[in-house]
C-alpha positions as CSV (number, residue, x, y, z in Angstrom):
1,M,14.8,6.0,7.1
2,R,17.8,5.2,9.4
3,L,17.8,5.8,13.1
4,W,21.3,6.4,14.5
5,D,22.7,6.7,18.1
6,A,24.1,10.3,18.1
7,Q,26.6,9.5,20.8
8,T,28.1,6.3,19.4
9,G,27.3,6.6,15.7
10,T,25.8,3.2,15.7
11,L,22.9,2.3,13.5
12,C,19.9,1.5,15.8
13,S,17.1,0.8,13.3
14,I,16.1,1.0,9.7
15,L,12.5,2.3,9.5
16,T,11.0,0.7,6.4
17,G,7.5,1.5,5.1
18,H,7.2,4.6,3.1
19,S,6.8,3.8,-0.6
20,K,8.1,7.2,-1.8
21,G,10.5,9.8,-0.4
22,V,10.1,11.1,3.1
23,M,9.8,14.9,3.5
24,T,9.3,15.3,7.2
25,V,10.4,13.5,10.4
26,A,9.7,14.7,14.0
27,Y,10.4,13.2,17.4
28,S,7.7,13.3,20.1
29,P,8.5,15.4,23.1
30,N,8.5,12.3,25.3
31,G,11.1,10.7,23.0
32,R,9.1,7.5,22.6
33,W,7.8,8.0,19.0
34,I,8.8,9.4,15.6
35,A,6.2,10.6,13.1
36,S,7.2,10.7,9.4
37,G,5.4,11.8,6.3
38,G,6.2,12.2,2.6
39,Y,5.4,11.8,-1.0
40,D,3.4,8.6,-0.5
41,K,0.6,10.7,1.1
42,T,0.9,8.8,4.5
43,V,2.1,9.5,8.0
44,R,3.7,6.7,9.9
45,L,4.1,6.5,13.7
46,W,7.2,4.7,14.8
47,E,8.3,3.4,18.2
48,V,11.8,4.6,18.8
49,D,13.0,1.7,21.1
50,S,11.9,-1.1,18.7
51,G,11.8,0.7,15.3
52,R,8.3,-0.8,14.8
53,C,5.7,1.0,12.8
54,L,2.7,1.5,15.2
55,A,0.3,3.2,12.8
56,I,-0.2,4.3,9.3
57,L,-2.4,7.4,8.7
58,E,-3.8,7.6,5.2
59,G,-6.3,9.6,3.2
60,F,-4.2,12.7,2.5
61,Q,-4.9,14.2,-0.9
62,D,-1.3,15.2,-1.5
63,A,2.2,14.8,-0.1
64,V,2.7,15.4,3.6
65,H,5.3,18.1,4.1
66,C,5.3,19.0,7.8
67,I,4.7,17.3,11.1
68,A,5.0,19.1,14.5
69,W,4.4,17.7,18.0
70,K,2.7,19.7,20.7
71,S,5.3,20.4,23.4
72,T,3.7,18.7,26.4
73,P,5.1,16.2,28.9
74,S,2.8,13.5,27.6
75,G,3.9,14.2,24.0
76,T,0.8,12.7,22.5
77,D,-0.5,15.4,20.1
78,F,0.8,16.3,16.7
79,A,-0.2,18.3,13.7
80,V,0.2,17.4,10.0
81,S,0.1,19.6,7.0
82,N,0.3,18.8,3.3
83,W,0.4,20.4,-0.1
84,D,-3.4,20.5,-0.4
85,K,-3.3,23.3,2.3
86,S,-5.0,21.1,4.9
87,V,-4.0,20.7,8.5
88,R,-5.0,17.8,10.8
89,T,-4.2,17.3,14.5
90,W,-3.9,13.8,15.9
91,K,-3.7,12.3,19.3
92,V,-1.8,9.1,20.2
93,V,-3.9,7.0,22.6
94,E,-2.3,4.1,24.4
95,D,-4.2,1.1,25.6
96,E,-1.8,-0.3,28.3
97,K,-4.0,-3.4,28.9
98,E,-4.1,-4.4,25.2
99,K,-0.5,-3.1,24.6
100,E,-1.8,-1.2,21.6
101,V,-1.5,2.3,20.2
102,Q,-4.1,4.1,18.3
103,V,-3.8,7.5,16.5
104,C,-7.1,9.4,16.6
105,L,-8.0,12.4,14.4
106,Q,-8.8,15.4,16.6
107,W,-9.2,18.3,14.2
108,R,-9.0,18.9,10.4
109,S,-9.1,22.1,8.4
110,T,-8.9,22.6,4.7
111,P,-9.3,26.0,2.9
112,D,-13.1,25.6,3.0
113,T,-14.0,23.2,5.8
114,L,-13.4,22.7,9.5
115,V,-14.0,19.3,11.1
116,L,-13.7,18.7,14.9
117,S,-13.9,15.5,16.9
118,N,-14.1,15.5,20.7
119,T,-12.5,19.0,20.7
120,L,-13.5,22.0,22.7
121,I,-13.1,25.2,20.7
122,Q,-14.2,27.7,23.2
123,G,-11.7,30.5,23.6
124,V,-9.6,29.4,20.7
125,Q,-7.7,32.3,19.1
126,G,-6.4,32.5,15.5
127,L,-9.2,30.7,13.6
128,S,-9.4,31.9,10.0
129,G,-12.6,33.9,9.3
130,M,-13.8,31.1,7.0
131,N,-13.3,28.4,9.7
132,L,-15.0,30.4,12.4
133,R,-18.0,31.1,10.2
134,L,-18.3,27.4,9.1
135,F,-18.1,26.3,12.7
136,Q,-20.7,28.8,13.8
137,Q,-23.0,27.8,10.9
138,Q,-22.7,24.1,11.9
139,R,-23.2,24.6,15.6
140,G,-25.2,27.8,15.8
141,A,-23.7,31.2,16.5
142,D,-25.1,31.2,20.1
143,H,-23.7,27.8,21.0
144,P,-21.2,28.2,24.0
145,N,-18.5,26.3,22.2
146,T,-18.3,28.5,19.1
147,R,-16.7,31.5,20.8
148,G,-13.3,32.2,19.4
149,S,-11.3,35.0,17.8
150,L,-10.3,35.5,14.2
151,N,-6.8,35.5,12.8
152,R,-6.0,39.2,12.2
C-alpha cells in the first residue's frame, strides 16, 4: 500500500506486509493509525507518521473485507468483518511508558457464537436473537448484564 500526501502529491510511505491483496483500508478518527485487511486473512495496524506496522491480527478464517473505526475523539476502537460472516471489535491500547501499542479483542460474533471480553452488554440494542440467547445461556437470563434488545 502507498500512503500519499493529498496536498502535495508526494509519496509518504510504502506500507509493506500483506502477503496477498488488500481489500479494506480505514483511517482512525484521530488520524494516527491506519487499519488494513485483505485476502491474507490478517488485519494490520499502521502508524501514519512513521509507516511502521504496529500490530498484526491473525486467526481469521477467511479474507477480511471490511474495517470501520468507531467515531470517537480517542479513535481507539474498530470493527472487522470477513467472508465467514464473523464480526470482531478491537481496541488499541497504548502503553506510553513502554512506547508500545497493543490491539485487544473486545467482542466477537459468528453466526452461532458470541464472545465478549471486558465488555458490558447491558442495554445493548440490535443483538441478533441467536446472540442474545447464547449470551443469556452462558451468563444466566437473570444476570444484570444480559439485558438487551433483539434486532427486529
